[in-house]
Biopython code that builds the backbone (N, CA, C, O; Angstrom):
import numpy as np
from Bio.PDB.StructureBuilder import StructureBuilder

atoms = [
    (1, "GLU", "N", (-22.535, 70.984, -21.597)),
    (1, "GLU", "CA", (-22.526, 70.604, -20.358)),
    (1, "GLU", "C", (-22.981, 69.148, -19.991)),
    (1, "GLU", "O", (-22.395, 68.398, -19.211)),
    (2, "LEU", "N", (-24.236, 68.855, -20.756)),
    (2, "LEU", "CA", (-24.974, 67.563, -20.585)),
    (2, "LEU", "C", (-24.022, 66.499, -21.444)),
    (2, "LEU", "O", (-24.184, 65.310, -21.169)),
    (3, "VAL", "N", (-23.359, 66.730, -22.132)),
    (3, "VAL", "CA", (-22.352, 65.918, -22.958)),
    (3, "VAL", "C", (-21.168, 65.417, -21.706)),
    (3, "VAL", "O", (-20.713, 64.291, -21.503)),
    (4, "ARG", "N", (-20.922, 66.557, -21.073)),
    (4, "ARG", "CA", (-19.735, 66.238, -20.164)),
    (4, "ARG", "C", (-20.404, 65.462, -18.795)),
    (4, "ARG", "O", (-19.747, 64.624, -18.179)),
    (5, "MET", "N", (-21.637, 65.802, -18.440)),
    (5, "MET", "CA", (-22.268, 64.982, -17.546)),
    (5, "MET", "C", (-22.856, 63.480, -17.926)),
    (5, "MET", "O", (-23.128, 62.586, -17.125)),
    (6, "HIS", "N", (-22.963, 63.453, -19.213)),
    (6, "HIS", "CA", (-23.220, 62.171, -19.835)),
    (6, "HIS", "C", (-21.777, 61.310, -19.810)),
    (6, "HIS", "O", (-21.747, 60.169, -19.351)),
    (7, "ASP", "N", (-20.746, 61.885, -20.278)),
    (7, "ASP", "CA", (-19.426, 61.341, -20.257)),
    (7, "ASP", "C", (-19.043, 60.882, -18.926)),
    (7, "ASP", "O", (-18.416, 59.830, -18.803)),
    (8, "GLY", "N", (-19.439, 61.729, -17.732)),
    (8, "GLY", "CA", (-19.270, 61.331, -16.184)),
    (8, "GLY", "C", (-20.012, 60.116, -15.754)),
    (8, "GLY", "O", (-19.613, 59.159, -15.089)),
    (9, "LEU", "N", (-21.034, 60.330, -16.211)),
    (9, "LEU", "CA", (-22.154, 59.185, -15.767)),
    (9, "LEU", "C", (-21.754, 57.738, -16.367)),
    (9, "LEU", "O", (-21.815, 56.677, -15.745)),
    (10, "ARG", "N", (-21.270, 57.941, -17.905)),
    (10, "ARG", "CA", (-20.639, 56.729, -18.292)),
    (10, "ARG", "C", (-19.483, 56.140, -17.682)),
    (10, "ARG", "O", (-19.369, 54.929, -17.490)),
    (11, "ALA", "N", (-18.547, 57.081, -17.350)),
    (11, "ALA", "CA", (-17.423, 56.510, -16.546)),
    (11, "ALA", "C", (-17.526, 56.118, -15.392)),
    (11, "ALA", "O", (-16.746, 55.256, -14.988)),
    (12, "GLU", "N", (-18.433, 56.603, -14.629)),
    (12, "GLU", "CA", (-18.844, 56.139, -13.425)),
    (12, "GLU", "C", (-19.621, 54.641, -13.483)),
    (12, "GLU", "O", (-19.365, 53.750, -12.673)),
    (13, "ARG", "N", (-20.475, 54.524, -14.419)),
    (13, "ARG", "CA", (-21.171, 53.268, -14.804)),
    (13, "ARG", "C", (-19.864, 51.997, -15.175)),
    (13, "ARG", "O", (-19.847, 50.853, -14.721)),
    (14, "GLN", "N", (-19.024, 52.508, -15.954)),
    (14, "GLN", "CA", (-18.091, 51.625, -16.398)),
    (14, "GLN", "C", (-17.266, 51.219, -15.196)),
    (14, "GLN", "O", (-16.920, 50.048, -15.041)),
    (15, "LYS", "N", (-16.920, 52.271, -14.264)),
    (15, "LYS", "CA", (-16.134, 51.804, -13.083)),
    (15, "LYS", "C", (-16.999, 50.684, -12.091)),
    (15, "LYS", "O", (-16.562, 49.738, -11.436)),
    (16, "ARG", "N", (-18.311, 51.154, -12.247)),
    (16, "ARG", "CA", (-19.293, 50.168, -11.211)),
    (16, "ARG", "C", (-19.297, 48.736, -11.962)),
    (16, "ARG", "O", (-19.154, 47.710, -11.297)),
    (17, "VAL", "N", (-19.457, 48.695, -13.298)),
    (17, "VAL", "CA", (-19.339, 47.406, -13.975)),
    (17, "VAL", "C", (-17.865, 46.641, -13.644)),
    (17, "VAL", "O", (-17.870, 45.513, -13.151)),
    (18, "GLU", "N", (-16.797, 47.240, -13.908)),
    (18, "GLU", "CA", (-15.494, 46.602, -13.435)),
    (18, "GLU", "C", (-15.510, 46.498, -12.128)),
    (18, "GLU", "O", (-14.912, 45.457, -11.859)),
    (19, "ALA", "N", (-15.876, 47.021, -11.158)),
    (19, "ALA", "CA", (-15.922, 46.730, -9.672)),
    (19, "ALA", "C", (-16.573, 45.406, -9.618)),
    (19, "ALA", "O", (-16.017, 44.371, -9.249)),
    (20, "GLU", "N", (-17.976, 45.539, -10.072)),
    (20, "GLU", "CA", (-18.742, 44.359, -10.022)),
    (20, "GLU", "C", (-18.158, 43.104, -10.656)),
    (20, "GLU", "O", (-18.379, 42.015, -10.126)),
    (21, "ALA", "N", (-17.411, 43.200, -11.783)),
    (21, "ALA", "CA", (-16.691, 42.054, -12.461)),
    (21, "ALA", "C", (-15.608, 41.692, -11.477)),
    (21, "ALA", "O", (-15.479, 40.473, -11.371)),
    (22, "VAL", "N", (-14.894, 42.320, -10.818)),
    (22, "VAL", "CA", (-13.807, 42.098, -9.930)),
    (22, "VAL", "C", (-14.376, 41.420, -8.638)),
    (22, "VAL", "O", (-13.792, 40.470, -8.116)),
    (23, "GLU", "N", (-15.472, 41.915, -8.172)),
    (23, "GLU", "CA", (-15.982, 41.451, -6.913)),
    (23, "GLU", "C", (-16.586, 39.974, -7.395)),
    (23, "GLU", "O", (-16.344, 39.079, -6.585)),
    (24, "THR", "N", (-17.284, 39.595, -8.503)),
    (24, "THR", "CA", (-17.573, 38.456, -9.086)),
    (24, "THR", "C", (-16.473, 37.518, -9.102)),
    (24, "THR", "O", (-16.516, 36.434, -8.520)),
    (25, "SER", "N", (-15.514, 37.929, -9.754)),
    (25, "SER", "CA", (-14.289, 37.203, -9.785)),
    (25, "SER", "C", (-13.685, 36.662, -8.470)),
    (25, "SER", "O", (-13.171, 35.551, -8.338)),
    (26, "LEU", "N", (-13.823, 37.612, -7.512)),
    (26, "LEU", "CA", (-13.175, 37.278, -6.234)),
    (26, "LEU", "C", (-14.062, 36.474, -5.458)),
    (26, "LEU", "O", (-13.539, 35.710, -4.647)),
    (27, "ARG", "N", (-15.402, 36.504, -5.559)),
    (27, "ARG", "CA", (-16.360, 35.662, -4.936)),
    (27, "ARG", "C", (-16.438, 34.253, -5.445)),
    (27, "ARG", "O", (-16.803, 33.280, -4.784)),
    (28, "GLN", "N", (-16.060, 34.258, -6.669)),
    (28, "GLN", "CA", (-15.866, 32.843, -7.528)),
    (28, "GLN", "C", (-14.431, 32.013, -7.040)),
    (28, "GLN", "O", (-14.341, 30.794, -6.890)),
    (29, "GLU", "N", (-13.266, 33.097, -6.825)),
    (29, "GLU", "CA", (-12.061, 32.429, -6.180)),
    (29, "GLU", "C", (-12.218, 32.017, -4.813)),
    (29, "GLU", "O", (-11.778, 30.916, -4.481)),
    (30, "ILE", "N", (-12.841, 32.826, -3.904)),
    (30, "ILE", "CA", (-13.235, 32.446, -2.605)),
    (30, "ILE", "C", (-14.000, 31.157, -2.473)),
    (30, "ILE", "O", (-13.671, 30.302, -1.650)),
    (31, "ALA", "N", (-15.087, 31.014, -3.341)),
    (31, "ALA", "CA", (-15.810, 29.875, -3.343)),
    (31, "ALA", "C", (-14.763, 28.707, -3.501)),
    (31, "ALA", "O", (-14.601, 27.867, -2.615)),
    (32, "ARG", "N", (-14.047, 28.709, -4.715)),
    (32, "ARG", "CA", (-13.032, 27.504, -5.181)),
    (32, "ARG", "C", (-12.135, 27.300, -4.020)),
    (32, "ARG", "O", (-11.836, 26.152, -3.691)),
    (33, "LEU", "N", (-11.656, 28.393, -3.335)),
    (33, "LEU", "CA", (-10.591, 28.042, -2.198)),
    (33, "LEU", "C", (-11.295, 27.412, -1.131)),
    (33, "LEU", "O", (-10.724, 26.564, -0.445)),
    (34, "GLY", "N", (-12.567, 27.766, -0.907)),
    (34, "GLY", "CA", (-13.376, 27.179, 0.283)),
    (34, "GLY", "C", (-13.612, 25.694, -0.088)),
    (34, "GLY", "O", (-13.726, 24.884, 0.833)),
    (35, "GLU", "N", (-13.701, 25.246, -1.487)),
    (35, "GLU", "CA", (-13.815, 23.812, -1.717)),
    (35, "GLU", "C", (-12.616, 23.319, -1.421)),
    (35, "GLU", "O", (-12.554, 22.444, -0.558)),
    (36, "VAL", "N", (-11.332, 23.815, -2.125)),
    (36, "VAL", "CA", (-10.162, 23.186, -1.876)),
    (36, "VAL", "C", (-9.638, 22.981, -0.331)),
    (36, "VAL", "O", (-8.963, 22.032, 0.067)),
    (37, "TYR", "N", (-10.107, 24.093, 0.445)),
    (37, "TYR", "CA", (-9.796, 23.946, 1.929)),
    (37, "TYR", "C", (-10.612, 22.807, 2.446)),
    (37, "TYR", "O", (-10.153, 21.960, 3.212)),
    (38, "ARG", "N", (-11.712, 22.813, 2.046)),
    (38, "ARG", "CA", (-12.606, 21.549, 2.745)),
    (38, "ARG", "C", (-12.068, 20.256, 2.205)),
    (38, "ARG", "O", (-12.006, 19.338, 3.023)),
    (39, "ALA", "N", (-11.733, 20.051, 1.177)),
    (39, "ALA", "CA", (-11.034, 18.828, 0.479)),
    (39, "ALA", "C", (-9.961, 18.648, 1.470)),
    (39, "ALA", "O", (-9.921, 17.583, 2.086)),
    (40, "VAL", "N", (-9.020, 19.634, 1.713)),
    (40, "VAL", "CA", (-7.621, 19.442, 2.406)),
    (40, "VAL", "C", (-7.866, 18.906, 3.702)),
    (40, "VAL", "O", (-7.297, 17.866, 4.035)),
    (41, "VAL", "N", (-8.790, 19.602, 4.614)),
    (41, "VAL", "CA", (-9.446, 19.361, 5.725)),
    (41, "VAL", "C", (-9.841, 17.798, 5.906)),
    (41, "VAL", "O", (-9.460, 17.045, 6.803)),
    (42, "ALA", "N", (-10.720, 17.503, 4.800)),
    (42, "ALA", "CA", (-11.195, 16.183, 4.867)),
    (42, "ALA", "C", (-10.062, 15.109, 4.863)),
    (42, "ALA", "O", (-9.980, 14.154, 5.635)),
    (43, "LYS", "N", (-9.049, 15.496, 3.673)),
    (43, "LYS", "CA", (-7.785, 14.616, 3.482)),
    (43, "LYS", "C", (-7.193, 14.532, 4.804)),
    (43, "LYS", "O", (-6.900, 13.449, 5.310)),
    (44, "SER", "N", (-7.012, 15.638, 5.368)),
    (44, "SER", "CA", (-6.447, 15.720, 6.775)),
    (44, "SER", "C", (-6.854, 14.923, 7.910)),
    (44, "SER", "O", (-6.058, 14.376, 8.674)),
    (45, "ASN", "N", (-8.023, 14.876, 7.995)),
    (45, "ASN", "CA", (-8.807, 14.181, 9.073)),
    (45, "ASN", "C", (-8.660, 12.736, 8.716)),
    (45, "ASN", "O", (-8.484, 11.921, 9.623)),
    (46, "ALA", "N", (-8.719, 12.347, 7.447)),
    (46, "ALA", "CA", (-8.540, 10.957, 7.203)),
    (46, "ALA", "C", (-7.130, 10.496, 7.255)),
    (46, "ALA", "O", (-6.962, 9.331, 7.614)),
    (47, "GLY", "N", (-6.030, 11.249, 6.941)),
    (47, "GLY", "CA", (-4.758, 10.846, 7.472)),
    (47, "GLY", "C", (-4.652, 10.695, 9.057)),
    (47, "GLY", "O", (-4.225, 9.663, 9.574)),
    (48, "ALA", "N", (-5.036, 11.709, 9.721)),
    (48, "ALA", "CA", (-5.116, 11.602, 11.073)),
    (48, "ALA", "C", (-5.553, 10.397, 11.741)),
    (48, "ALA", "O", (-4.984, 9.823, 12.670)),
    (49, "GLU", "N", (-6.851, 10.015, 11.040)),
    (49, "GLU", "CA", (-7.605, 8.852, 11.616)),
    (49, "GLU", "C", (-6.682, 7.607, 11.311)),
    (49, "GLU", "O", (-6.521, 6.748, 12.177)),
    (50, "LYS", "N", (-6.006, 7.505, 9.924)),
    (50, "LYS", "CA", (-4.952, 6.556, 9.680)),
    (50, "LYS", "C", (-4.095, 6.442, 10.653)),
    (50, "LYS", "O", (-4.023, 5.398, 11.302)),
    (51, "VAL", "N", (-3.314, 7.504, 10.897)),
    (51, "VAL", "CA", (-2.269, 7.593, 11.973)),
    (51, "VAL", "C", (-2.647, 7.005, 13.266)),
    (51, "VAL", "O", (-1.880, 6.321, 13.944)),
    (52, "LYS", "N", (-3.885, 7.304, 13.588)),
    (52, "LYS", "CA", (-4.519, 6.962, 14.978)),
    (52, "LYS", "C", (-4.499, 5.391, 15.014)),
    (52, "LYS", "O", (-4.093, 4.722, 15.964)),
    (53, "GLU", "N", (-5.067, 4.845, 13.675)),
    (53, "GLU", "CA", (-5.252, 3.539, 13.735)),
    (53, "GLU", "C", (-3.960, 2.669, 14.020)),
    (53, "GLU", "O", (-3.853, 1.628, 14.669)),
    (54, "GLN", "N", (-3.041, 3.390, 13.358)),
    (54, "GLN", "CA", (-1.506, 2.757, 13.050)),
    (54, "GLN", "C", (-0.858, 2.863, 14.513)),
    (54, "GLN", "O", (-0.216, 1.914, 14.963)),
    (55, "ALA", "N", (-1.029, 3.948, 15.182)),
    (55, "ALA", "CA", (-0.637, 3.985, 16.603)),
    (55, "ALA", "C", (-1.392, 2.805, 17.402)),
    (55, "ALA", "O", (-0.767, 2.141, 18.229)),
    (56, "GLU", "N", (-2.442, 2.619, 17.194)),
    (56, "GLU", "CA", (-3.244, 1.739, 18.102)),
    (56, "GLU", "C", (-2.678, 0.443, 18.023)),
    (56, "GLU", "O", (-2.401, -0.216, 19.025)),
    (57, "LYS", "N", (-2.440, -0.067, 16.477)),
    (57, "LYS", "CA", (-1.754, -1.308, 16.282)),
    (57, "LYS", "C", (-0.303, -1.466, 16.778)),
    (57, "LYS", "O", (0.042, -2.549, 17.250)),
    (58, "ILE", "N", (0.690, -0.286, 16.683)),
    (58, "ILE", "CA", (1.873, -0.369, 17.400)),
    (58, "ILE", "C", (1.790, -0.551, 18.818)),
    (58, "ILE", "O", (2.641, -1.173, 19.454)),
    (59, "ARG", "N", (0.743, 0.001, 19.339)),
    (59, "ARG", "CA", (0.672, -0.340, 20.939)),
    (59, "ARG", "C", (0.264, -1.766, 21.071)),
    (59, "ARG", "O", (0.855, -2.481, 21.880)),
    (60, "GLU", "N", (-0.749, -2.252, 20.299)),
    (60, "GLU", "CA", (-1.047, -3.542, 20.525)),
    (60, "GLU", "C", (0.135, -4.724, 20.256)),
    (60, "GLU", "O", (0.228, -5.829, 20.791)),
    (61, "ILE", "N", (0.990, -4.107, 19.253)),
    (61, "ILE", "CA", (2.048, -5.090, 18.974)),
    (61, "ILE", "C", (3.164, -4.853, 20.267)),
    (61, "ILE", "O", (3.748, -5.855, 20.678)),
    (62, "GLN", "N", (3.438, -3.587, 20.871)),
    (62, "GLN", "CA", (4.047, -3.519, 22.114)),
    (62, "GLN", "C", (3.620, -4.191, 23.229)),
    (62, "GLN", "O", (4.381, -4.603, 24.104)),
    (63, "ARG", "N", (2.262, -4.335, 23.228)),
    (63, "ARG", "CA", (1.779, -5.048, 24.469)),
    (63, "ARG", "C", (2.102, -6.568, 24.332)),
    (63, "ARG", "O", (2.542, -7.244, 25.262)),
    (64, "GLN", "N", (1.807, -7.093, 22.932)),
    (64, "GLN", "CA", (2.115, -8.448, 22.795)),
    (64, "GLN", "C", (3.647, -8.691, 22.953)),
    (64, "GLN", "O", (4.059, -9.703, 23.520)),
    (65, "ASN", "N", (4.422, -7.813, 22.479)),
    (65, "ASN", "CA", (6.023, -7.970, 22.766)),
    (65, "ASN", "C", (6.149, -7.963, 24.240)),
    (65, "ASN", "O", (6.833, -8.923, 24.594)),
    (66, "SER", "N", (5.783, -7.309, 25.135)),
    (66, "SER", "CA", (6.036, -7.265, 26.318)),
    (66, "SER", "C", (5.527, -8.614, 27.116)),
    (66, "SER", "O", (6.169, -9.097, 28.049)),
    (67, "SER", "N", (4.452, -9.085, 26.690)),
    (67, "SER", "CA", (3.875, -10.339, 27.004)),
    (67, "SER", "C", (4.837, -11.422, 26.683)),
    (67, "SER", "O", (5.280, -12.212, 27.516)),
    (68, "LEU", "N", (5.108, -11.408, 25.526)),
    (68, "LEU", "CA", (6.291, -12.488, 25.020)),
    (68, "LEU", "C", (7.566, -12.362, 25.723)),
    (68, "LEU", "O", (8.210, -13.347, 26.084)),
    (69, "THR", "N", (7.974, -11.026, 25.938)),
    (69, "THR", "CA", (9.214, -10.915, 26.810)),
    (69, "THR", "C", (9.062, -11.490, 28.218)),
    (69, "THR", "O", (10.053, -11.976, 28.763)),
    (70, "ILE", "N", (7.912, -11.464, 28.823)),
    (70, "ILE", "CA", (7.764, -11.817, 30.282)),
    (70, "ILE", "C", (7.881, -13.334, 30.027)),
    (70, "ILE", "O", (8.739, -14.006, 30.599)),
    (71, "MET", "N", (6.915, -13.904, 29.074)),
    (71, "MET", "CA", (7.022, -15.231, 28.847)),
    (71, "MET", "C", (8.304, -15.938, 28.685)),
    (71, "MET", "O", (8.561, -17.012, 29.228)),
    (72, "LEU", "N", (9.126, -15.255, 27.878)),
    (72, "LEU", "CA", (10.300, -15.705, 27.647)),
    (72, "LEU", "C", (11.418, -15.629, 28.778)),
    (72, "LEU", "O", (12.372, -16.407, 28.779)),
    (73, "SER", "N", (11.258, -14.748, 29.636)),
    (73, "SER", "CA", (12.025, -14.529, 30.959)),
    (73, "SER", "C", (11.698, -15.566, 31.859)),
    (73, "SER", "O", (12.590, -15.872, 32.650)),
    (74, "GLU", "N", (10.425, -16.297, 31.938)),
    (74, "GLU", "CA", (9.899, -17.179, 32.721)),
    (74, "GLU", "C", (10.333, -18.556, 32.152)),
    (74, "GLU", "O", (10.767, -19.440, 32.890)),
    (75, "ILE", "N", (10.203, -18.701, 30.846)),
    (75, "ILE", "CA", (10.933, -19.918, 30.111)),
    (75, "ILE", "C", (12.360, -20.247, 30.051)),
    (75, "ILE", "O", (12.788, -21.401, 30.005)),
    (76, "GLN", "N", (13.114, -19.133, 30.052)),
    (76, "GLN", "CA", (14.409, -19.186, 29.630)),
    (76, "GLN", "C", (15.217, -19.978, 30.619)),
    (76, "GLN", "O", (16.039, -20.745, 30.118)),
    (77, "PRO", "N", (15.137, -19.937, 31.942)),
    (77, "PRO", "CA", (15.894, -20.528, 33.041)),
    (77, "PRO", "C", (15.525, -21.994, 32.859)),
    (77, "PRO", "O", (16.409, -22.849, 32.925)),
    (78, "ARG", "N", (14.341, -22.296, 32.648)),
    (78, "ARG", "CA", (13.961, -23.749, 32.429)),
    (78, "ARG", "C", (14.437, -24.283, 31.291)),
    (78, "ARG", "O", (14.733, -25.477, 31.246)),
    (79, "LEU", "N", (14.571, -23.465, 30.228)),
    (79, "LEU", "CA", (15.392, -23.970, 28.964)),
    (79, "LEU", "C", (16.759, -24.184, 29.172)),
    (79, "LEU", "O", (17.331, -25.144, 28.656)),
    (80, "THR", "N", (17.366, -23.323, 29.926)),
    (80, "THR", "CA", (18.664, -23.389, 30.325)),
    (80, "THR", "C", (19.047, -24.702, 30.937)),
    (80, "THR", "O", (20.101, -25.254, 30.621)),
    (81, "VAL", "N", (18.182, -25.231, 31.840)),
    (81, "VAL", "CA", (18.434, -26.444, 32.561)),
    (81, "VAL", "C", (18.141, -27.512, 31.667)),
    (81, "VAL", "O", (18.928, -28.456, 31.747)),
    (82, "LEU", "N", (17.188, -27.621, 30.808)),
    (82, "LEU", "CA", (17.017, -28.482, 29.922)),
    (82, "LEU", "C", (18.132, -28.657, 28.893)),
    (82, "LEU", "O", (18.405, -29.788, 28.490)),
    (83, "GLU", "N", (18.759, -27.626, 28.472)),
    (83, "GLU", "CA", (20.011, -27.567, 27.553)),
    (83, "GLU", "C", (20.959, -28.381, 28.161)),
    (83, "GLU", "O", (21.553, -29.318, 27.627)),
    (84, "GLN", "N", (21.093, -27.913, 29.492)),
    (84, "GLN", "CA", (22.457, -28.582, 30.215)),
    (84, "GLN", "C", (22.095, -30.168, 30.341)),
    (84, "GLN", "O", (22.952, -31.000, 30.043)),
    (85, "ASP", "N", (20.753, -30.575, 30.807)),
    (85, "ASP", "CA", (20.360, -31.915, 30.781)),
    (85, "ASP", "C", (20.655, -32.666, 29.490)),
    (85, "ASP", "O", (21.201, -33.769, 29.455)),
    (86, "VAL", "N", (20.232, -31.949, 28.400)),
    (86, "VAL", "CA", (20.607, -32.429, 27.142)),
    (86, "VAL", "C", (21.942, -32.515, 26.699)),
    (86, "VAL", "O", (22.227, -33.504, 26.024)),
    (87, "PHE", "N", (22.689, -31.807, 26.903)),
    (87, "PHE", "CA", (23.954, -31.427, 26.725)),
    (87, "PHE", "C", (24.899, -32.700, 27.595)),
    (87, "PHE", "O", (25.805, -33.370, 27.100)),
    (88, "SER", "N", (24.396, -32.777, 28.958)),
    (88, "SER", "CA", (24.997, -33.867, 29.597)),
    (88, "SER", "C", (24.674, -35.311, 29.210)),
    (88, "SER", "O", (25.459, -36.241, 29.394)),
    (89, "SER", "N", (23.424, -35.432, 28.644)),
    (89, "SER", "CA", (22.990, -36.831, 28.345)),
    (89, "SER", "C", (23.815, -37.197, 26.897)),
    (89, "SER", "O", (24.244, -38.338, 26.725)),
    (90, "SER", "N", (23.972, -36.295, 26.026)),
    (90, "SER", "CA", (24.488, -36.477, 24.785)),
    (90, "SER", "C", (25.977, -36.625, 25.113)),
    (90, "SER", "O", (26.637, -37.320, 24.340)),
    (91, "LYS", "N", (26.520, -36.126, 26.041)),
    (91, "LYS", "CA", (27.915, -36.301, 26.346)),
    (91, "LYS", "C", (28.089, -37.672, 26.983)),
    (91, "LYS", "O", (29.084, -38.356, 26.742)),
    (92, "LEU", "N", (27.157, -38.052, 27.762)),
    (92, "LEU", "CA", (27.055, -39.411, 28.199)),
    (92, "LEU", "C", (26.963, -40.515, 26.999)),
    (92, "LEU", "O", (27.593, -41.573, 27.010)),
    (93, "ASP", "N", (26.242, -40.178, 26.158)),
    (93, "ASP", "CA", (26.122, -41.173, 25.076)),
    (93, "ASP", "C", (27.332, -41.244, 24.307)),
    (93, "ASP", "O", (27.642, -42.312, 23.780)),
    (94, "VAL", "N", (28.058, -40.205, 24.185)),
    (94, "VAL", "CA", (29.392, -40.235, 23.663)),
    (94, "VAL", "C", (30.522, -41.175, 24.310)),
    (94, "VAL", "O", (31.281, -41.987, 23.781)),
    (95, "GLU", "N", (30.361, -40.772, 25.643)),
    (95, "GLU", "CA", (31.387, -41.464, 26.578)),
    (95, "GLU", "C", (30.977, -42.996, 26.836)),
    (95, "GLU", "O", (31.853, -43.859, 26.915)),
    (96, "LEU", "N", (29.755, -43.269, 26.951)),
    (96, "LEU", "CA", (29.138, -44.766, 27.020)),
    (96, "LEU", "C", (29.614, -45.658, 26.057)),
    (96, "LEU", "O", (30.069, -46.741, 26.425)),
    (97, "PRO", "N", (29.571, -45.339, 24.814)),
    (97, "PRO", "CA", (29.971, -46.236, 23.688)),
    (97, "PRO", "C", (31.513, -46.519, 23.819)),
    (97, "PRO", "O", (31.946, -47.630, 23.515)),
    (98, "ALA", "N", (32.321, -45.547, 24.257)),
    (98, "ALA", "CA", (33.862, -45.390, 24.316)),
    (98, "ALA", "C", (34.037, -46.505, 25.539)),
    (98, "ALA", "O", (34.599, -47.582, 25.340)),
    (99, "SER", "N", (33.519, -46.139, 26.754)),
    (99, "SER", "CA", (33.674, -47.078, 27.906)),
    (99, "SER", "C", (33.221, -48.626, 27.628)),
    (99, "SER", "O", (33.830, -49.584, 28.105)),
    (100, "LEU", "N", (32.246, -48.721, 26.919)),
    (100, "LEU", "CA", (31.758, -49.946, 26.669)),
    (100, "LEU", "C", (32.732, -50.891, 25.632)),
    (100, "LEU", "O", (32.863, -52.115, 25.633)),
    (101, "ALA", "N", (33.354, -49.889, 24.765)),
    (101, "ALA", "CA", (34.307, -50.391, 23.801)),
    (101, "ALA", "C", (35.476, -50.819, 24.499)),
    (101, "ALA", "O", (36.064, -51.838, 24.134)),
    (102, "SER", "N", (35.921, -50.049, 25.594)),
    (102, "SER", "CA", (37.150, -50.358, 26.617)),
    (102, "SER", "C", (36.695, -51.666, 27.261)),
    (102, "SER", "O", (37.416, -52.662, 27.199)),
    (103, "ALA", "N", (35.664, -51.679, 27.798)),
    (103, "ALA", "CA", (35.017, -53.126, 28.565)),
    (103, "ALA", "C", (34.983, -54.123, 27.742)),
    (103, "ALA", "O", (35.101, -55.233, 28.261)),
    (104, "ASP", "N", (34.833, -54.062, 26.391)),
    (104, "ASP", "CA", (34.636, -55.294, 25.482)),
    (104, "ASP", "C", (36.219, -55.793, 25.327)),
    (104, "ASP", "O", (36.475, -56.981, 25.132)),
    (105, "ARG", "N", (37.156, -54.874, 25.422)),
    (105, "ARG", "CA", (38.588, -55.161, 25.083)),
    (105, "ARG", "C", (39.193, -55.894, 26.239)),
    (105, "ARG", "O", (40.082, -56.704, 25.979)),
    (106, "LYS", "N", (38.756, -55.682, 27.728)),
    (106, "LYS", "CA", (39.210, -56.141, 28.744)),
    (106, "LYS", "C", (38.753, -57.670, 28.746)),
    (106, "LYS", "O", (39.073, -58.409, 29.677)),
]
sb = StructureBuilder()
sb.init_structure("model")
sb.init_model(0)
sb.init_chain("A")
sb.init_seg("    ")
for serial, (resi, resn, name, xyz) in enumerate(atoms, 1):
    if name == "N":
        sb.init_residue(resn, " ", resi, " ")
    sb.init_atom(name, np.array(xyz, "f"), 0.0, 1.0, " ", f" {name:<3s}", serial, name[0])
structure = sb.get_structure()
């Protein structure tokens, strides 16, 4: 009977040792996964910050683009008038020498 009790206690102790080993292994795995999770969160936060910075740069470019578009819309009518004036004067320059040439012939 003592041998049987001894074998029972030994089996029970072996189960406890195995359970403790599994528990230790699980704790280590949980700790490792916790570190991985913290690293992923840190990278995600850094990525989110970078996206936020890029979005702000894009908004600034859009503001500048709007300002330039407004400036262009104000300048364009004047430019069109100037282009017409330049075109007219260049056309006159071409016609004047021809008319001068015909005046010289007369």
